[in-house]
N, C-alpha and C positions, 0 to 999 in steps of 0.2 A: 796438502793443508798447511796454510801459512799460522804459524804459533806466535803469540805475542809475549811480551814481557810483563806477565800478571801482575808483577809488582806495581807497575802504574796503576792497578784497579784497586790497590790499596789507599791511595789518594782520595781525598774528596774533589767532587766534580771539578771545580774551581780553585785556583790559586786564592790564596787569602787576600791579596790586595785586589786581584781582578772581581773578587765578589763585592769588596767596598763599592770598586769603581760602577759595579751595576746597579748597587742600591742608589748612589748618588745621580746616576742616569735615570732610573725610575722616579726620582723624587722630582727631576728636573722636567720630566715629560709631565706629570701631574700640575707643577707650579713653574711652568716657563719664565716667568719674571723673576724669580727667585733669586737674589742675589747670593750665592752659595760661595763662601770662605773655606777654604781646603788647607787646613792646618795639620792633616792627616799623613797624607802620602808623603814621600821624601824626595819630592822633585825640588829643584832650586828655580828661583824666579829673576835672579840678576844676568845680565848679558855676560858674554863671553869678555876676559879682559881683551881690552884693545891690542896688547902685544900678540896675543894667541891669534888674533884675527889677523894681524899685519904678517904675522910668519906663514899661516896658512895659505893667505893670498899670494904671497911668494913661492910657495911650495906648488900652488895650482900654476902659476905663470913657469915654472920649470918643468911641469910635465906637458906644458904646452908648446916647448921647443924641442926639435931632434935632438940638439946637443946636451940637453939636459934631462931627458925624457928617463923616467924609471917605471920597470915593469914589477915582477914579483921581487919584494924586499925579503929580508932574513926572518926566517918565521920567528923567531926568538925576539926581535926587534933591532931596530939599529944602533951602532953604537953612539951615534951622537947623543941619543936620549940615554942610553945605558949608561953611560960616562958620566952626564950628569947626575941622572940618579944616584948613582955611586958617592961620588963628589959630595953633594949639597944633602941627601939625605941620609947618609949614612957616615962617610969618612967624618964631617963636619960634627958628628956625636961619637967620634972616636970606634966605629966599627969598619971593618974593613971588609970587602968584596971583592971577588973576581967577576969580570964581565958575563961570563957564561954560568954564572948563578942569579942572573936575573933574566927573567923571560917577560918581555912585554905583550899585552892581550887585549882584548875589546871590554874590559869590565871585570869586576872582582866578582860579581855575581857568578859568571861564567866559570871562573877557575875556582871558586867556592865548592860551585857545583861537581866539577870535572877533575878536581884534586882526588877523588874516590876512586876513580878508575884505575889507579897506579898500585892501589892497596887490595890486599885480599879480603874476600868477603865476610871471614872468620873474626874478624877485628871487631873488637867491642869499641864501638863509640860511645863519646862522652859529649854530652853538650848541657849549657845551662839552662835554666828554666826562670825565668821567661827568656825566649831567643828569637833572633831572627830566624823566619821559618825554612829558609833553606837548606839549614845544615840538616834538619830531621827530614825533610822532603828528600834529599840528596841519598840519606842513608837508605830511606824506605825505597827508593827508585834503583838502588843499587843492590837490594837484596840483603842488606845488613839490620834490618829494623827488626826482624822476628816475627811475632805475633800481637796482634793488639789484645791487651789483659781486660779485667772485668774492670780495673781501674782506668781505663782508656788512655794507655801509654803502650808502648812499644817495649817488648820483652826482653832485646837484645840491646837496647839503647839506656845509659846511664843518665839519669837527669838530676842535676847538680841545683838544689833548690836556692834560687836567691830571692830573698824576701825582705821586708823592711826591720826584722829581726835581726839579719845580718847585714843591714844596711847595704841589702843587693849586691854584696861581694860574695863569690861563690867560695865554699869549704871544700877542700880535696876531697876526691871520692873515697869512700870506704873499700869499694870493691875495684880489683884492677882492672884499668882499662887500657887500651891499645892508641886510640886516636883520640884528641881533646880537642874540641872547637873552642875557641876564647875569642871574642869580640870587643876590644876595648879601646878608646870609650866605646860602651856599649849602647847598641842597639836592641832592646829599646830604651832600656832606663837610663840612659844618659851618665849613668856612673862608670868612673874612670879607676884604674888599678894603680896604686903607688908601686915603686920599685920594691919594697920589702913583701908586698903581696903576690906581685907577679914572680918575683923568685921564688917562693914557694912552688909555684907550677912547674918551674923550669927544673927544681932540684927533684919533684916528684916525676917528671918526665925522663930525666936523665937517670933514677935509681930505677924506674921501672920500664925502662927501653919503650916508653911511649913517645908520641909523637904529635906536637902542637900544632894544629892551623890557626894562625894567627890573623884574625880580621882587623886591620888597621885603617878602615876605611876613612875613620873621622880623627886620625891624629891630627890634623892640623887645626882643630879647634880647641886642642889642649892649652891649657892656660897656668895652671899650677905648677911650680918648679919641679915638685916630686914625682910627674908622672911622666913616665918613660914614653918618647915618642916611637922606640921601636923595641920589640922584644930582644932585640940582639944587645941592647945597653946591658942586659942581665947576662953574668959570665955563664958560659955553657950553651947559652940558647942554641949558638950555631948547630951545636950537636943534634937537636930535638926540635927546633921550632922552623914551621914553613909559614913566610908572612906574605901576606896579600894586601896590597894599598890600592886606591882608586882615587883617579882625578875628578869623579863625578862631581861629588860633593865640596871636593876642594877647590876647584876651578870652574865648576859649570859644564863639566864634560857628560853630562848625562845624555845628551843628542849626539855625542862624538863618539864617546865610547874609547875609553883608553885606560888601563891601568898596568900593574905589573907585579909579579910573583917569585920572592927570593927563596931559592934553593939552594942552601948550603951545601957543598960537596962533604961536607962532616957527618950528614944526616944517615943514618944506616937503616936498613930494614933488612928483613930474612927470609929465605926459602924454607919451605917446610923441612929441608934436611938441613937447616941452619945456617946457609950459605949467607954471608953478609953482600948484601946488592947496594948500591951508593942510590939513594932516592933521585938526586939530582939527573942521574943517567937515564931512569925513568919517566922521570917527567920532560926531559930534553926527547926523550923518542916519542913520547905521546905530540907534544907540540909541534914537532916537526912533521908527524904523521897527519894529524887533525887539523892544522891550522896553517895559513898561509899568510900569516903575518897582519897586524894592525896597519891600517891605513897610514902611507907614506906622510901624507898630508895632515892628519891627525897628530902623528908621531912629532912632526915640525911642529904643529901649536902647543903641545905638550913640554917640547924643549924651551920652548919661550917663557914657560913659567919659572924657569930656573935663570933667567936674567934679572938686572936689578930691577928694572920697570914692571918685568912680569911679576917677580915676586911681590912688589908694591900693590900691583893691580888687585891680583888675587886675596892678598891680604886685607884689603879694604872689604871685598866682599864677604869674606871669614867674618871678620869685626861686623858688618853689617847683620849678618845672621846671628852673632852671637850678642848684639844689641837686642833683636827680636827674642831670642831664647831668654836674655834678662827680663824683657817686658812681661813675657809670659809668666815666669817663674813668680815675679814679684806680684804681679796681678793675681794669681791664681793664689796665692799664699794669703794676700789681703783678702780673698774673697771666701777664706776658709777651707781651702783644700789641703791636702797632705800631698806634698810636692817632692820630687827628686830628681837630679838630673840638671842639666841646662847650664851648669858650670864649664864642664869641657868638653860639652857636646852640644849639638843641636838639637837633642832631643829634650823633651820635658815629660817625665813619668808620673802621672796622676792618679790618686786614689778616687775612686768614683763615690760620690755621696752617698749614705745610707745604705753601703753594702749593695749598691744597684749593679746587675749583672751588665758587664761590659758591652754586648752588642744591644741593649736596652738602652743603656746611657747613649751609645753612638746614635741611635734612632731619635732619641730625645733632643739631642743637640742638632741634628740634622732639621728634624720636623718642627722643632718648636723656633730654632734662630737662624738655620742655615749656615751652622758651622760644622764642619768636618773633623772628627779626632779618629785615629787608631784604637779600635778596642783591642784592649789589650789581651783577650782571649785567644788572639788570632798568632799570638807568639808563645801559646803553651798556656798548660793548665795554670801555672804561677802567674800568670797575667789575668787570669779572671779577677775582677774587681777594681780593676785598672784602666787607664787610657793614656795614648800616647798624643801629644802635640807636639809638630816640629816647627823649627824656626825659618823654614826656606820660603815662607810667603812673603807680599810687601810689607813695610812698614806699616803703610796706611792700612793694609788688611788685616794686619795682626793687631794693632790698636784697637781697630773696629770689632774684631772679633772680641777681645778682650771686655770691650762697652758691651756687646751683647749681652756674654756669660754674668757681668755683674746686673745687669738688667734682670736676668733671668732670676737672681738669686731670692 
């Protein structure tokens, strides 16, 4: 008799974003001619930078010749990309890293979920609320969530409320926790932490021997000077933080899949016998066991982003999306909505009018004006009564969606 991992049965039948997609598809079946504008899902719309395409084409030609053909690459990534990451993403900001502290992978979502494999099940997990649902889902699937309480939250997960009252900036947990998931600039609220606020978390982790999993997927959208682009800009963070970054929303790699995770050698975990173990060693073992490496072609494409032309081209896309975010933010404020984010992030977090439940408001926008938002309740109980717009659609669709919103008022 084959037994299953029963933790999977604790999850909803459908992943949150799949549920949204099903509702959109059902609406389109009933209304096949509807011009649906998607400002909900976080997929990009602008094409790949030209330098990326050129680099990938060259890489394909290399693989077509016996003299330059490559088979399996290093599981943790090619040095040509790792060296660029260290030089431009970290050395340029005063952070030193060694090549074997950088791990190239096929997307930050994968690493966010997989990182739990190297930690014991008895660790207490802390997540902000609202939050990107993968963090909670990974804790459930990994057997760390405990049971569902009468309040409809998991007993072994510490939820850190982010509300309008605290400007969606999380406060330190009152209970001792072992692993903390932080995503900044934040998905879904679009809020970013400044250096002083982030330092509080680093200090807490150092004092409590906790580890921060820092999701920095949206750092390229930071505009304000006091917002750190890496948690390692904070003194002591290399002793307590794992940083995960992605090229998906930075340079349109949602279909290519490429990201990287930084695991400094200074981070220490413990066995039940209080033996110190380097986390870097464990993550390296997992990466080399379960993964054969991100495509050589894709890594060459990512490397091209660090060239002068490549940087200018993907920054053009970032500016394009930030302009969309500004348009959404300004138009929603003008329409009388309570609005957050959209300054250092491509996400705009908005209060539903008249305390309308999030899913109901999602349906109203979809059915009445064919505009898709993301219902806030999908990001946790703290998201109820809010919805998220993203800035990743075209300029024309963004403007048209805002026009429909105004006409609906």
